[in-house]
C-alpha positions as CSV (number, residue, x, y, z in Angstrom):
1,M,-18.2,115.9,3.3
2,S,-21.1,115.1,0.8
3,E,-23.9,112.7,1.2
4,L,-22.6,110.3,-1.3
5,T,-18.6,110.4,-0.2
6,A,-20.0,109.7,3.4
7,K,-22.0,106.7,2.3
8,L,-19.2,105.2,0.2
9,T,-16.8,106.1,2.9
10,E,-19.0,103.7,5.2
11,V,-19.4,100.5,2.7
12,E,-15.0,101.0,2.2
13,A,-14.9,100.2,6.1
14,Q,-17.7,97.4,5.9
15,Y,-15.5,96.2,2.6
16,D,-12.1,96.6,4.9
17,E,-13.7,94.7,7.7
18,L,-14.9,91.5,5.6
19,N,-11.0,91.3,4.2
20,A,-10.0,91.4,7.9
21,Q,-12.5,88.7,9.1
22,L,-11.8,86.4,6.0
23,A,-8.3,86.2,6.7
24,T,-9.1,84.8,10.2
25,P,-8.3,81.3,11.0
26,E,-12.3,81.1,12.6
27,V,-13.7,82.2,9.6
28,A,-11.7,79.9,7.0
29,T,-12.5,77.1,9.0
30,D,-16.1,77.9,8.8
31,Q,-17.5,77.3,5.4
32,T,-20.7,78.6,6.1
33,R,-19.6,81.8,7.6
34,Y,-16.4,82.0,4.9
35,Q,-19.0,82.0,1.7
36,Q,-21.4,84.1,3.6
37,L,-18.6,86.9,4.1
38,A,-17.2,86.3,0.9
39,K,-20.4,87.2,-1.2
40,E,-20.9,90.3,0.4
41,Q,-17.4,91.1,-0.1
42,A,-17.5,90.2,-4.0
43,R,-21.0,92.3,-4.2
44,L,-19.2,95.8,-2.1
45,Q,-15.7,95.2,-4.4
46,P,-16.9,96.9,-7.7
47,I,-18.3,99.2,-5.3
48,V,-14.9,100.2,-3.6
49,E,-13.1,100.0,-7.2
50,K,-15.4,102.8,-8.4
51,F,-15.1,105.0,-5.3
52,H,-11.2,105.3,-5.5
53,A,-11.8,105.8,-9.4
54,Y,-14.0,108.7,-8.0
55,Q,-11.4,109.9,-5.2
56,D,-8.6,109.8,-8.1
57,T,-11.0,111.9,-10.3
58,E,-11.7,114.3,-7.8
59,D,-8.3,114.7,-6.7
60,A,-7.3,115.4,-10.8
61,L,-9.7,118.2,-11.0
62,R,-8.7,119.9,-8.0
63,Q,-5.1,119.7,-9.3
64,A,-6.3,121.3,-12.5
65,T,-8.4,123.8,-10.7
66,E,-5.2,124.7,-8.5
67,L,-3.2,125.4,-11.9
68,L,-5.3,127.4,-13.4
69,E,-3.7,130.2,-10.4
70,E,-0.6,129.5,-12.4
71,T,1.3,132.2,-14.1
72,D,2.8,130.3,-16.7
73,A,0.3,130.5,-19.1
74,D,1.0,126.8,-20.8
75,L,0.2,125.3,-17.6
76,R,-3.0,127.6,-17.3
77,A,-4.0,126.3,-20.8
78,L,-3.4,122.5,-19.8
79,A,-5.8,122.6,-16.7
80,E,-8.6,124.8,-18.9
81,E,-8.7,121.2,-21.1
82,E,-8.7,118.9,-18.1
83,I,-11.1,120.3,-16.3
84,P,-14.1,119.6,-18.1
85,V,-12.8,116.1,-18.9
86,H,-12.7,115.5,-15.6
87,E,-16.0,116.9,-14.6
88,V,-17.7,115.0,-17.1
89,R,-15.9,111.7,-15.7
90,L,-17.0,112.9,-12.3
91,D,-20.7,113.1,-13.3
92,E,-20.4,109.5,-15.1
93,L,-19.1,108.4,-11.7
94,T,-21.0,109.8,-9.9
95,A,-24.1,108.1,-11.5
96,E,-22.6,104.8,-11.6
97,L,-21.8,105.2,-7.7
98,N,-25.9,106.2,-6.8
99,T,-26.7,102.9,-9.5
100,L,-24.3,100.3,-7.4
101,L,-25.5,101.9,-3.9
102,L,-29.1,100.5,-4.5
103,P,-30.1,98.1,-2.2
104,P,-29.6,94.6,-3.9
105,D,-32.7,92.3,-5.0
106,P,-32.8,89.7,-1.8
107,D,-34.1,87.3,-4.2
108,A,-32.1,87.8,-7.2
109,D,-30.1,84.8,-7.0
110,R,-33.0,82.4,-6.3
111,N,-34.4,79.6,-8.5
112,V,-37.1,80.5,-10.8
113,I,-40.9,79.4,-11.2
114,L,-41.6,79.7,-14.9
115,E,-45.2,80.0,-16.0
116,I,-46.0,79.9,-19.6
117,R,-49.9,79.9,-20.8
118,A,-51.2,79.7,-24.2
119,G,-53.6,83.0,-24.6
120,T,-56.0,84.5,-27.1
121,G,-55.3,82.6,-30.6
122,G,-56.1,78.7,-30.5
123,D,-53.7,76.6,-31.5
124,E,-51.6,78.8,-32.6
125,A,-51.2,80.2,-29.2
126,A,-50.2,77.4,-27.9
127,I,-47.3,76.7,-31.0
128,F,-45.9,79.9,-29.5
129,S,-46.4,79.0,-25.9
130,G,-44.0,76.2,-27.1
131,D,-41.8,78.6,-28.8
132,L,-41.4,80.9,-25.7
133,Y,-40.6,77.7,-23.6
134,R,-37.7,76.7,-26.6
135,M,-36.2,80.7,-26.5
136,Y,-36.1,80.0,-22.6
137,S,-34.8,77.3,-22.7
138,R,-31.9,78.0,-24.7
139,Y,-31.3,81.0,-23.1
140,A,-31.2,78.7,-19.7
141,E,-28.7,76.6,-21.5
142,E,-26.0,79.3,-22.4
143,R,-26.4,80.3,-18.7
144,G,-25.5,76.9,-17.4
145,W,-28.8,76.7,-15.9
146,R,-31.1,73.6,-15.5
147,I,-34.8,73.7,-16.4
148,D,-37.0,71.0,-14.2
149,P,-40.7,70.4,-15.4
150,I,-43.0,70.7,-12.8
151,T,-46.6,70.7,-14.9
152,V,-47.3,70.2,-19.0
153,H,-50.2,70.6,-20.3
154,E,-49.5,69.7,-24.0
155,C,-51.5,70.8,-27.0
156,S,-52.7,67.9,-29.9
157,A,-51.9,70.5,-32.6
158,G,-48.4,71.5,-30.7
159,G,-47.2,73.6,-28.2
160,Y,-48.2,73.7,-24.9
161,K,-51.9,75.2,-23.0
162,E,-49.8,75.4,-19.8
163,L,-46.1,74.7,-18.9
164,I,-44.7,75.2,-15.7
165,V,-41.3,74.8,-14.6
166,T,-38.4,75.3,-12.5
167,V,-35.3,77.3,-13.6
168,V,-32.5,76.2,-11.5
169,G,-29.5,78.8,-11.5
170,R,-27.7,81.4,-9.8
171,G,-28.9,84.7,-10.6
172,A,-32.1,83.0,-12.5
173,F,-34.4,85.4,-10.8
174,A,-32.2,88.7,-11.5
175,Q,-32.2,87.7,-15.2
176,L,-35.9,86.7,-16.0
177,K,-37.9,88.5,-13.8
178,H,-38.8,91.3,-16.1
179,E,-40.2,88.8,-18.2
180,S,-43.7,88.5,-16.5
181,G,-46.3,89.9,-18.4
182,V,-47.9,89.2,-22.0
183,H,-46.1,88.2,-24.8
184,R,-47.9,88.6,-28.5
185,V,-47.0,87.0,-31.9
186,Q,-47.3,88.1,-35.1
187,R,-46.8,85.7,-37.9
188,V,-48.6,83.3,-40.7
189,P,-49.6,80.4,-39.0
190,V,-48.5,77.0,-40.7
191,T,-52.0,76.3,-41.0
192,E,-52.5,79.5,-42.7
193,S,-53.1,79.0,-46.5
194,S,-53.9,82.5,-47.6
195,G,-50.8,83.7,-46.2
196,R,-52.5,85.8,-43.7
197,I,-50.6,87.0,-41.0
198,H,-52.6,86.5,-37.2
199,T,-51.7,87.8,-33.9
200,S,-51.4,85.6,-30.8
201,A,-50.4,85.5,-27.5
202,A,-49.4,83.6,-24.4
203,T,-48.7,84.7,-20.8
204,V,-45.5,84.4,-18.7
205,A,-45.2,84.6,-15.0
206,V,-41.6,84.8,-13.3
207,L,-41.8,83.6,-9.5
208,P,-38.7,83.6,-6.9
209,E,-39.0,80.1,-6.0
210,A,-39.6,79.9,-1.9
211,Q,-37.9,77.4,-0.1
212,A,-40.2,76.0,3.4
213,V,-38.8,78.5,5.7
214,D,-39.7,81.7,3.9
215,I,-43.4,80.6,3.8
216,E,-45.4,78.7,6.2
217,I,-48.2,76.8,4.7
218,D,-51.4,75.8,6.9
219,M,-52.2,72.5,5.3
220,S,-55.6,73.2,7.3
221,E,-56.2,75.9,4.6
222,V,-55.4,73.4,1.7
223,E,-57.7,71.6,0.0
224,I,-56.1,68.3,-1.6
225,Q,-57.9,66.9,-4.3
226,T,-56.4,63.4,-6.4
227,F,-57.3,62.1,-10.2
228,K,-56.1,60.4,-12.9
229,S,-53.5,62.3,-15.2
230,G,-53.1,62.0,-18.7
231,G,-51.7,63.6,-21.9
232,A,-52.7,65.5,-24.9
233,G,-55.0,63.2,-26.5
234,G,-55.5,60.9,-24.2
235,Q,-52.0,59.5,-24.2
236,N,-49.8,58.7,-21.1
237,V,-53.2,58.3,-19.0
238,Q,-52.8,56.7,-15.3
239,K,-54.6,54.0,-14.1
240,N,-54.0,55.1,-10.8
241,D,-55.1,58.4,-8.7
242,T,-51.3,59.8,-9.2
243,A,-52.2,64.1,-10.0
244,V,-52.6,66.4,-7.2
245,R,-54.9,69.6,-7.4
246,L,-54.3,71.5,-4.1
247,T,-56.5,74.7,-3.9
248,H,-55.1,77.2,-1.1
249,K,-58.5,78.5,0.4
250,P,-57.5,82.3,1.9
251,T,-56.3,83.1,-1.5
252,G,-58.0,81.0,-4.1
253,L,-54.9,79.7,-5.7
254,V,-55.0,76.6,-7.2
255,V,-52.1,74.5,-8.5
256,I,-52.2,71.1,-10.4
257,C,-49.3,68.4,-10.8
258,Q,-49.6,65.5,-12.7
259,D,-46.2,64.8,-14.3
260,E,-44.9,62.5,-12.0
261,R,-45.6,59.2,-11.3
262,S,-46.3,59.2,-7.9
263,Q,-48.9,61.4,-6.1
264,L,-46.6,61.9,-3.3
265,Q,-44.1,63.6,-6.2
266,N,-46.7,65.5,-7.7
267,R,-48.2,66.8,-4.5
268,E,-44.2,67.9,-3.1
269,K,-43.7,69.6,-6.8
270,A,-47.1,71.3,-6.6
271,L,-46.4,72.7,-2.9
272,R,-43.2,74.4,-4.1
273,V,-45.6,76.3,-6.7
274,L,-48.1,77.2,-4.5
275,R,-45.2,78.2,-1.6
276,S,-43.8,80.5,-4.7
277,R,-46.9,81.8,-5.5
278,L,-47.7,83.2,-2.0
279,L,-44.6,84.4,-1.7
280,D,-44.7,86.1,-4.7
281,M,-47.8,87.5,-3.6
282,E,-46.3,88.6,0.0
283,R,-43.6,90.3,-1.7
284,Q,-45.7,92.4,-4.1
285,Q,-47.7,93.6,-1.3
286,K,-44.4,94.9,0.6
287,D,-42.8,96.7,-2.4
288,E,-44.7,99.0,-4.2
289,E,-42.2,99.6,-6.7
290,R,-42.9,96.0,-8.5
291,A,-46.0,95.0,-10.7
292,S,-49.0,94.6,-8.8
293,A,-50.6,91.2,-7.6
294,R,-49.6,88.2,-10.0
295,R,-52.9,88.2,-11.6
296,D,-52.2,91.8,-13.0
297,Q,-49.2,90.8,-14.1
298,V,-49.9,88.4,-16.4
299,R,-53.6,89.7,-16.7
300,S,-55.9,87.9,-19.0
301,G,-53.6,86.9,-21.9
302,D,-55.6,89.3,-24.5
303,R,-53.6,90.6,-27.1
304,S,-53.8,94.3,-26.3
305,E,-52.6,94.1,-22.7
306,K,-49.0,93.4,-24.2
307,I,-45.2,93.8,-22.9
308,R,-43.5,92.4,-25.9
309,T,-44.3,92.1,-29.8
310,Y,-42.6,89.2,-31.7
311,N,-43.1,90.0,-35.1
312,F,-41.8,87.4,-37.6
313,P,-42.6,88.9,-41.0
314,Q,-40.4,91.7,-40.3
315,N,-37.8,90.1,-38.3
316,R,-38.3,92.4,-35.0
317,A,-38.7,92.2,-31.4
318,T,-40.2,95.3,-29.6
319,D,-40.5,95.5,-26.0
320,H,-43.3,98.4,-25.3
321,R,-42.5,99.2,-21.8
322,I,-39.0,100.7,-22.5
323,G,-39.6,100.6,-26.7
324,L,-36.9,99.0,-27.6
325,T,-36.9,97.5,-30.9
326,L,-34.7,94.8,-32.1
327,H,-34.8,93.3,-36.1
328,Q,-33.1,90.3,-35.0
329,L,-36.2,88.0,-34.0
330,D,-34.4,85.2,-35.3
331,Q,-31.7,85.3,-33.0
332,V,-34.0,86.2,-29.6
333,M,-36.1,82.8,-30.8
334,E,-32.8,81.6,-30.3
335,G,-32.3,82.6,-26.9
336,R,-30.0,85.4,-27.2
337,L,-32.4,87.7,-25.0
338,Q,-29.3,89.3,-23.1
339,P,-29.7,92.8,-25.1
340,I,-33.2,92.8,-24.0
341,I,-32.8,91.8,-20.3
342,D,-30.0,94.1,-20.1
343,A,-31.7,97.1,-21.3
344,L,-34.9,96.3,-18.7
345,T,-32.6,95.6,-16.4
346,Q,-30.9,99.4,-16.9
347,H,-34.2,100.6,-17.2
348,E,-35.3,99.2,-13.6
349,R,-32.5,101.0,-12.2
350,E,-33.0,104.4,-13.4
351,E,-36.8,104.1,-12.1
352,R,-35.5,102.9,-8.7
353,L,-33.1,106.5,-8.9
354,R,-36.2,108.5,-9.9
355,T,-38.3,106.9,-7.5
356,D,-35.6,107.0,-4.3
357,G,-34.2,110.8,-5.0
358,A,-37.6,111.5,-5.4
359,A,-38.4,110.2,-1.7
360,A,-35.1,111.8,-0.6
361,E,-36.8,115.3,-1.7
362,R,-39.9,114.5,-0.1
363,G,-38.0,113.8,3.1
364,H,-36.6,117.2,3.2
């Protein structure tokens, strides 16, 4: 029995055991337990189904190989035609199963803290930040997710200097995690009378939302400051000190929240962001496959440190990490990000397979 078959046989046994447990009255009457088991069963089901296809293909290949020993010329000719087809299918199924067997991201189903900040380019960068927010909002809407604002710093020229929101929806982090980095735009600004193309940038950070049970914050290590909140151009200025600034002394992380009308609400939202940033730092320290620390992830917002370019004159979106170019920028800006996200997800799986394969070889 091959190593792959041994793993799949074990998964199949786990799947059968889950089905048996789900059929018991004890589990059926315990909704929490039932949902946990049902979720794991749903994760294993496509692996088991693919394993059965793999076994069927193995059987077909074995039968075709045995036909080569037949004295009937027609049967041998048929076998010679079928064997390459089964071998190719077996290779495809092997690759698919190896991908399915990769350990799932434990944070895949979490909500997301999405941070967008204007980088190089002045007012045009702020306007582009607004365009990115609209793009992600449209994408979230298509998937049935909800967006809750946390911190919004508008720019007087339009767009945002800084925007922090929560994206609420199952699978949000799994779909959006590769969006972290510097996004560059090339276009003619509305204010440009000579028609020259400008290049600007905005940074995006995607963090899995942390819960209180994930990260315990020692409040004695957090400096809390309050001040009067205000919007762009002096709008919506509050007379009371409702805005909150949290400074986490051990890490130097600073979170500001001023969009709620009460100090308590702003403090709670700021704590959610701080907790998520701390969780993200902890995850990155434990997982060498992920990007380095969050500050390296978004870097400075300089135009040269880009993950993706949005070229409006050519209607082109290019993701530089995987060399993917789509001449459908108008659709991308309307939130149709799935082709890019799917390509990045597939690239991540292939990289993980290579990494795991290299580690296995070193182990031997």
